[in-house]
C-alpha positions in Angstrom: 6.0 -25.7 0.7 3.4 -24.4 -1.7 2.2 -22.2 1.2 5.7 -20.8 1.8 6.1 -20.1 -2.0 2.8 -18.4 -2.1 3.6 -16.1 0.9 6.9 -15.2 -0.7 5.3 -14.3 -3.8 2.6 -12.3 -2.1 5.2 -10.1 -0.4 7.3 -10.0 -3.6 10.5 -11.1 -1.8 13.0 -12.8 -4.0 16.2 -14.6 -2.9 18.9 -14.6 -5.4 21.7 -17.2 -5.2 23.7 -17.8 -8.4 21.1 -19.0 -10.8 18.7 -20.6 -8.2 15.8 -18.5 -7.1 13.2 -19.2 -4.5 9.7 -17.7 -4.0 8.5 -16.2 -7.2 8.8 -17.2 -10.9 11.7 -15.2 -12.7 9.3 -13.2 -14.8 6.8 -12.3 -12.2 8.5 -10.5 -9.4 6.8 -7.4 -8.3 4.0 -7.7 -11.0 1.6 -4.9 -11.1 -1.1 -4.7 -13.8 -3.9 -2.1 -14.3 -6.5 -1.0 -16.8 -9.5 -2.4 -18.6 -9.5 -0.9 -22.2 -5.8 -0.5 -22.2 -4.0 -3.0 -19.8 -0.5 -1.9 -18.5 1.8 -4.4 -16.7 5.1 -4.0 -15.0 7.5 -6.3 -13.3 11.1 -7.0 -12.4 12.6 -10.0 -14.2 15.2 -12.0 -12.1 17.6 -14.3 -13.9 21.3 -15.2 -13.7 22.0 -12.9 -10.8 20.5 -9.9 -12.6 17.3 -7.9 -12.3 15.7 -6.5 -15.5 12.8 -4.1 -15.6 9.9 -5.0 -18.0 6.8 -3.1 -19.1 3.9 -4.2 -21.4 1.0 -2.3 -22.7 -1.9 -4.1 -24.4 -5.0 -2.7 -26.2 -7.8 -5.0 -25.0 -10.1 -6.5 -27.7 -13.4 -5.2 -26.3 -14.2 -1.5 -26.6 -12.2 1.3 -28.1 -9.4 0.6 -30.5 -6.3 2.3 -29.2 -2.7 2.4 -30.5 -0.2 1.8 -27.6 3.5 2.1 -26.7 5.7 1.9 -23.7 9.0 3.9 -23.3 11.5 5.0 -20.7 11.9 1.7 -18.9 14.4 1.7 -16.0 15.1 -0.3 -12.8 15.0 2.0 -9.7 16.7 1.3 -6.3 15.4 2.5 -2.9 18.1 4.3 -0.9 18.4 4.1 3.0 16.3 7.3 3.3 13.4 5.9 1.2 13.8 7.8 -2.0 14.0 6.0 -5.4 16.8 6.6 -7.9 17.4 5.1 -11.3 19.9 2.2 -11.1 20.8 2.4 -14.7 20.3 4.7 -17.7 16.8 4.9 -19.0 16.1 2.6 -22.1 13.9 4.9 -24.1 12.6 2.2 -26.6 11.3 4.5 -29.2 10.2 1.8 -31.7 6.8 3.6 -32.3 3.1 3.0 -32.0 1.7 -0.5 -32.0 -1.9 -1.7 -32.9 -2.2 -4.2 -30.2 0.7 -4.6 -27.8 4.2 -3.3 -27.0 6.8 -4.8 -24.5 9.9 -3.0 -23.5 12.8 -4.1 -21.3 15.2 -1.9 -19.4 18.9 -2.5 -18.7 19.7 -5.4 -16.4 21.4 -4.7 -13.1 23.7 -7.3 -11.4 23.0 -8.3 -7.9 25.9 -7.8 -5.5 26.4 -10.6 -2.9 25.9 -9.4 0.6 24.1 -6.1 -0.4 20.4 -6.5 0.0 18.4 -3.8 -2.0 14.9 -3.0 -2.8 14.1 -2.4 -6.5 11.1 -1.7 -8.8 10.5 -1.1 -12.5 9.4 2.3 -13.9 8.1 3.0 -17.3 6.0 5.4 -19.4 2.8 4.1 -21.0 1.2 6.0 -24.0 -2.1 5.2 -25.8 -4.1 7.2 -28.4 -7.2 7.2 -30.4 -7.5 10.9 -31.3 -4.8 12.9 -29.7 -2.7 11.0 -27.0 -2.8 10.2 -23.3 -0.2 8.7 -21.1 0.8 7.7 -17.5 3.9 6.8 -15.6 3.7 3.4 -13.8 5.8 1.5 -11.2 6.0 -2.2 -10.4 5.6 -3.3 -6.8 9.0 -3.1 -5.0 11.0 -6.3 -4.9 13.5 -7.1 -2.2 16.8 -8.6 -3.8 19.2 -10.4 -1.5 22.2 -12.0 -3.0 23.9 -15.0 -1.6 27.5 -14.5 -0.5 
């Protein structure tokens, strides 16, 4: 059973049925982290039949001291032709610069029974020392399949 759960987590497949979920922990679906001095992480949180995009940026303790922020968090849905579109309005989360870490959540999207869909989180990460730099980042795609 542990092997099955690990395989499902590795492929980022999530089965949604009411409030029972199999495969991956609710806060780790599609996790994607990057960076050494400034670490950025994205995921799709699955809970209560809803998917919520989440983004976190952290200034790592070793090295240069950066201020950080994350903004423009949104859940995206993949269409049948492979293009990605926003599933909800973008949450801009303009709460300013942070010395150590910033977490931002987007709007939750309910799962519709019988309608499998591939989703991912998208956000903008900013960091600065002198001036400013930024990047757009995406989580790994997550397959959402709702029980009827």
